[in-house]
C-alpha positions, 0 to 999 in steps of 0.5 A, spaced: 518 533 515 520 531 508 524 534 502 520 530 497 515 534 493 508 536 496 503 531 494 497 532 489 493 527 492 490 526 499 486 520 502 482 521 508 481 514 511 475 515 516 476 510 522 472 514 527 466 509 527 464 505 533 462 499 529 456 497 533 453 492 528 460 489 528 458 487 535 465 488 538 467 492 544 473 495 540 471 501 535 471 498 528 477 500 525 481 497 531 478 490 531 483 485 529 483 481 522 487 475 522 492 478 527 492 486 524 487 491 525 482 493 520 486 500 520 493 497 519 490 493 513 486 499 510 493 503 510 497 498 507 492 499 501 493 507 501 501 507 502 501 502 496 498 507 491 503 509 486 502 517 487 505 519 494 499 522 498 497 526 504 494 521 508 489 523 513 487 518 519 480 520 522 480 516 529 476 516 535 478 522 540 480 517 545 484 513 540 488 518 537 495 516 540 494 509 538 491 511 531 498 515 530 502 509 532 499 505 527 499 510 521 506 512 523 509 505 523 505 503 516 507 509 513 515 508 513 518 513 509 512 516 507 510 519 514 512 526 512 505 527 509 501 524 515 496 527 519 491 524 525 485 528 527 479 526 531 473 524 528 466 528 529 459 525 531 457 523 524 461 520 518 460 527 514 463 531 520 469 526 520 470 527 513 469 535 514 475 535 519 479 531 515 478 536 509 480 542 514 487 539 514 489 538 507 495 541 504 495 547 500 498 543 493 493 537 494 488 538 488 485 531 488 481 528 494 480 520 496 475 519 502 476 511 504 473 507 509 477 503 514 472 498 514 474 496 507 480 493 509 482 489 503 481 494 498 487 493 493 491 499 492 490 498 484 483 500 486 485 507 489 490 508 483 484 507 478 480 512 482 485 517 482 486 516 474 479 517 473 478 523 477 484 526 473 481 524 466 474 527 468 475 533 472 469 530 476 467 526 482 468 518 481 466 512 485 467 505 484 461 500 484 459 493 483 453 491 479 447 488 483 446 480 482 440 479 486 433 482 484 431 488 487 424 489 490 421 496 493 417 494 499 413 498 504 414 498 512 410 492 513 414 488 508 409 488 502 412 488 495 410 494 492 414 493 485 420 491 482 426 495 481 431 495 474 437 493 477 441 495 471 440 502 473 443 501 480 450 500 483 453 498 489 458 503 491 464 502 495 470 507 497 475 510 496 471 515 493 475 521 489 473 528 487 477 534 485 478 538 491 475 544 490 468 540 488 468 536 495 470 542 499 464 546 495 459 540 496 461 540 504 460 547 505 453 547 501 451 541 505 444 542 509 443 535 511 446 528 513 447 524 507 449 517 506 456 518 503 460 523 499 458 522 492 451 523 495 453 530 498 457 532 491 451 530 487 446 534 491 451 540 490 450 539 483 456 536 481 457 530 476 459 523 479 461 517 475 462 510 476 468 506 475 468 498 476 469 496 483 473 490 486 469 485 490 475 485 495 473 492 497 467 490 501 465 493 507 466 490 514 460 491 518 457 485 521 460 479 524 459 475 518 463 480 514 469 480 519 469 472 518 468 473 510 475 477 511 478 472 515 476 466 510 479 470 504 485 471 508 486 464 510 484 460 504 488 458 498 483 461 494 485 468 496 492 471 494 494 472 501 493 465 503 497 462 498 504 463 495 505 470 493 511 471 487 514 478 486 519 482 482 523 487 483 528 492 479 533 497 481 538 501 477 544 505 480 549 509 476 557 509 477 559 514 482 567 514 482 567 518 489 563 512 493 565 505 495 562 499 491 557 495 495 553 490 491 549 483 493 550 485 500 558 485 500 563 490 500 568 490 493 574 494 495 577 497 489 571 497 484 567 503 482 562 505 487 554 506 485 550 513 486 545 513 491 542 516 498 544 509 501 550 505 499 547 504 492 546 496 493 542 495 486 541 487 488 539 488 495 534 494 493 531 489 487 530 484 492 527 488 497 522 491 491 521 483 490 519 482 497 515 488 498 511 487 491 509 479 493 506 482 500 502 487 496 506 492 501 508 497 495 515 498 493 522 500 495 521 508 493 515 508 497 517 504 503 524 507 504 524 514 501 530 518 500 528 523 504 529 519 510 536 521 513 537 515 517 538 511 511 543 516 508 549 511 506 545 505 510 548 498 507 543 493 504 542 489 511 538 495 514 533 494 508 533 487 508 531 486 515 526 492 515 523 489 509 523 482 512 519 485 518 514 488 514 513 481 510 512 478 517 507 483 519 503 482 513 503 474 515 508 471 510 515 468 510 520 468 505 520 461 501 526 463 496 529 469 492 533 469 486 537 476 484 541 477 477 546 483 477 547 486 470 553 489 468 560 489 466 563 489 473 565 487 478 566 479 476 561 476 481 563 469 480 569 469 484 564 471 490 557 468 488 557 463 494 559 468 499 554 473 497 549 467 497 551 465 504 550 473 506 544 474 503 541 467 505 543 468 513 539 475 513 533 473 510 533 466 513 531 463 506 535 460 500 538 466 495 541 465 489 545 470 485 547 470 478 550 475 473 550 477 466 552 482 461 549 486 455 554 485 450 556 492 450 548 494 449 545 499 453 547 503 459 550 497 463 554 495 456 557 502 456 559 501 463 555 507 466 552 503 471 549 496 474 542 494 474 539 488 478 532 484 477 530 480 483 524 475 484 521 473 491 517 467 493 513 468 499 509 463 503 504 464 509 507 464 515 504 458 518 506 454 512 511 449 513 515 444 509 522 442 508 523 444 501 522 451 504 527 451 510 534 454 510 539 453 515 545 458 514 
C-alpha cells in the first residue's frame, strides 16, 4: 500500500497476445528486445509519465507471476497502484478485464499495447493532456506517406483512396473513464481497437500527432527494426545520453547534515523522507533522466518506508543498477551545490572520491552562493543541480574509464 494520493489516471497495458506473426515461441510481450522484454520496455515508458498512474498489466494466465515480477521491478516506488490480471480470449476481452479493476478515483484511462515497446513517455503524457482538455477520446496517429489503393479479393485495384483522410493510429489511446466503460458495455461485436469501440458507441474521438517510435512490433522485421534503433547511433539509446537533475531541501535543525555523500557534523541538517542529500538526489535525477527512466520522485517515492532516513549511497546504487539494466553505464557526472553553508571546498576532494567510487565514473563537485538572493541566499535551504553523461554499456574508451 501507499500513502500517496490515489491516481486519477490508469494505464491498461495489454500484454496477453500470443504473437503468432512474430514467429517466436514466447508470448509477444515476453520476447526479448536487446536484452529486455517488450513488456519491460513498454512499462518503462508508462512509469516515466508525469502523472502517477494506476498501471494494470493484462498478461497470459500462465505467466501472471512472471508479469507481476517484471512490473513490480520496473515500478519501483510507484508499485502501490499496480495490478496484474489475466487476459481474455481476445484483445477486447483483455481490456475489459483491465477495466474491471480500475481504482475508484480514476477518471482518465489509457490503453496501451506492450508490443509498442519504444513508445516515448512524452506521447503518453500528450494523450492524457489531450483527453483532459477535450473531455473526449484521443488517439495518436501518423500521416500516411504511401499511396493507398482499394482492391478486390483477387488483388485488382478498384480505386485510389485519399490518404489525407486517413491516419495510422497508435497507442496509448486515451478516454474519459465513463466514456470507455460505457462503450464496452454497449459493444455487440469485436472491433479492431478501443477507438473504434468508442466511436461505434457514438462518442467523439480525435487524433493527435503520434510518434514514429511508437510502432507496433508484430513481425520478425519489426523486432529487427527495434533492435537496430536501440543499437545504432541514429537512435538516442545507441549514442551518449545527457540528463540534468535538480533537487531542493529546506534546512531542518532536528536533523544531521548529509550532503554530497558526506556527513557534516555540527552543520544544520536538511528536511526529507531520506537523509535529504540534495546533491545525491540531483545526481540520481540526472542519471534517470539521461536513461529515460523518469525521476527521483517517481522511482524513490516518499511512500516507501524502506527509504526513511536512507543515505545517498542507497539511491545511487539503485539508480546505477537501473541505468545498467537500461543498457547504459556512467560516463561522468557534474554536480553543483547552491547554498551559503556548509563550505564545500575543504571536503570537495573527499566528496568527489566518495561519489566516484560508488558510480564507478568521475564525479566533479562544485559549490556557489546566490549573493544573498532567493531562499538559498536567505539561508532557508540548499539546492543542487547535476548533469550526467551516459554511454552505451558496450562502449569502451580510456577517456571514460575510472579507478577509485
